[in-house]
Structure formats: C-alpha cells, structure tokens
N, C-alpha and C positions, 0 to 999 in steps of 0.2 A: 467481461462478458459472461453471463450465466450459462451453464450447460443445460441443454434440453434433455434431461434424463427421463426415461419412461419407466415407471414402476410396474411390475407384473407380479401377481401372486398366483400360484398354482401348485398342482401336485406333480412331483417328479415322476416321469414315466421311464422305466428302465433304470439303468445305471449310467452315471457320467462316463463318457468314453474319451480316451486320448486320440487325437487326430495327428497323423504324421504330417509335420510341417517343418520345412528346413529353416524358416525364418524365426519362428518363435514357438514356445510351448503352448499348445492349444488343447482345450477340453470342450466337448460339446455334450449337451444334454437336451432332452425334450421335456417341455413343461406343458402339462394339461391345464387348460384355463377354464375358469368358472363355468361349470355345467349349469344349465338352466333346469330347475326342478319344479315339477307341478304335480298336483294331486289328481289322479285319474280315478274317477268313480267306477268306471267299468273294470279296471284292474284291481281296484280296492286298495290302492296304496300310492306311494310317491314314485314318479317315473322321471328318469334323467332325460334331458333334451340332448341335442347334438353337442358334441364336445369340440373344442378348438385346441389345436396344438401349436406350439411355438418352439422353434429351434433356438437354443441359447448357446453362444460361443463365449468362452472365458479364456483369457490369455495370461501368461507370465506367472507371477506368484499366486494370484487368485486361482488359476487353474491347478497349480500344484497343491494348494490348500484344499481344494474341493476333492481331488483324488485322495488325499490323505484323510479326509473326513469320513470316508466310507459311507456316503449317503446311499440310501436304498430307495427302491421304487415306492411311491405312495407318500413320501415325506413332503409336507407342505412347506414351500420356501418362497421367499421374496427376492426378486432380481431387479436391479436398476441397470439401465444401459441405454444404448443408442439403437434405434430400429433401422435396419438396412433392408433394402429390397433386392433379393437375389433371384430374379426371374430366370427360367431356363426354357429351352425350346425342345419339345418332344420330337426326336428325329423321325419317328414313324408318321406322325400326323402333321408336323410343322406348326403345331399350336403352341402358344406360350403358356407355360406352367408357372403361375405366381407362387412365390415363396418368400417368406420374411425371416430374417435372422436378427436376434437381439444380441448385440455385442455388449456383454456384461461389464460393468464397472464394479459392481458390488453384488454378492449373492449370499443368500442364507442369513442366519443370525449375525455372523461376523466373520465370514470366511476370508475376508480381505486381509485380516491380520494373522490368521493361523487356522489350523484344522479345527473343526467344530463337530462335536457329537450332539445330535438332537434326538430326543426321545419323548414320547408321550406317556405319561403315567395314567393308567386307567383309574378313574375315580369310582369308588363304590357307590352304587345306587342306593338311595335312601327310600325306604318304603313310606309312602305318604300316609298321613293320618286320615282315616276314613270313618264314616258313620258306623257305629257298632263296635269300634275298637274298645278294648278294655282300658280302664283308667291307668293301669300299670304301663301299658304300651304308650299311651299318650304322654305320660310323665317321662318315660325314657326318651322319647323323641324330643320333647322340650329341653331336657337336660343335655342331650347330644347337640342340639342347635345352639344352646348357650355356650357349650364348650368350644364349638367351632368358631363362634363369634369372638370369644375371649382369646383363642389362639391367634386369630387374624389380627386382633388389636395389639397383642404383645409383639408381633413381628414388625409393626410400624415404627419408624424412627422416633416419633414423638413419644411413644411409650417407653423407649429405652433410656 
C-alpha cells in the first residue's frame, strides 16, 4: 500500500524548536506557504497577498538532524509528511479553532540522513547590452557569455 505523503514547499519562519515529549524526541517548526503576489498600479510595485502558515512536527533522528543543521529563518525548504487535524476549543468563546499539523517524514534537502547546511550564493548581476553601448562593452559582454557557456559545458558528465 502506497503512503499518501503531502509535499509542501515554503519559507522557514523562526527557528526549529525542541518540544518536551516523554515518548519521543520532537522538533516543531513553522512553514510560511506560497504568498500570492500581484502587481498593484496604485502602489507602483508588487504586493504580497495573505500568507498561510503550517506547523510541521519532526520526530526521532530527523528531528535531531534538523536541530544539528542550524537552519535559520527565511530558508526555503521542502517537507513531505502526513497532514493531521488538531482542532482546539477556545475556552473563552467555546468556538472551535481549526489547526493543521504536518507530521514530517522528510525535510529539507536531505535532513533524513544527517545534518544539512544550506546556503544561497548571490549571483552577480550582469548589466544588459543596451542601445548606445560602445563596441568594447558589447565585445566584453559576448566574451563573458561565451565563457559562462563553456564552463557549464565542461561541468557536464558527457564533457568529462
């Protein structure tokens, strides 16, 4: 029988935190899910829509590896797991507060097998060639583009 795993991709909000649990080692983290973005003419730029957040629980060795990985807020991660409904009742009003918890089976690039450090290297921006540029600038840009293409080709297994 196949497992019904739900994949979620989102930004880590805050730091993963250890939860006191006598039965097993547990770590919880909050995942910010896909914000809707739209262009607002009045604001003159892009505006984020409402954000959704999902609580993620990790257990056992996966939880230990996540704590050892030192993940920080804002890191984009992927989590696979089972979705559980954890509704609670507000004692003041008596109304049900819906809450969902994703019980993770796999998190991040490969935190299932060991600690993982993830980082994003900033790519330098290339100034585009524009009308009115000098011939020397256009030549440099073409040579740089050719160099980047040849480096990428040399890294492929077929070229080795």
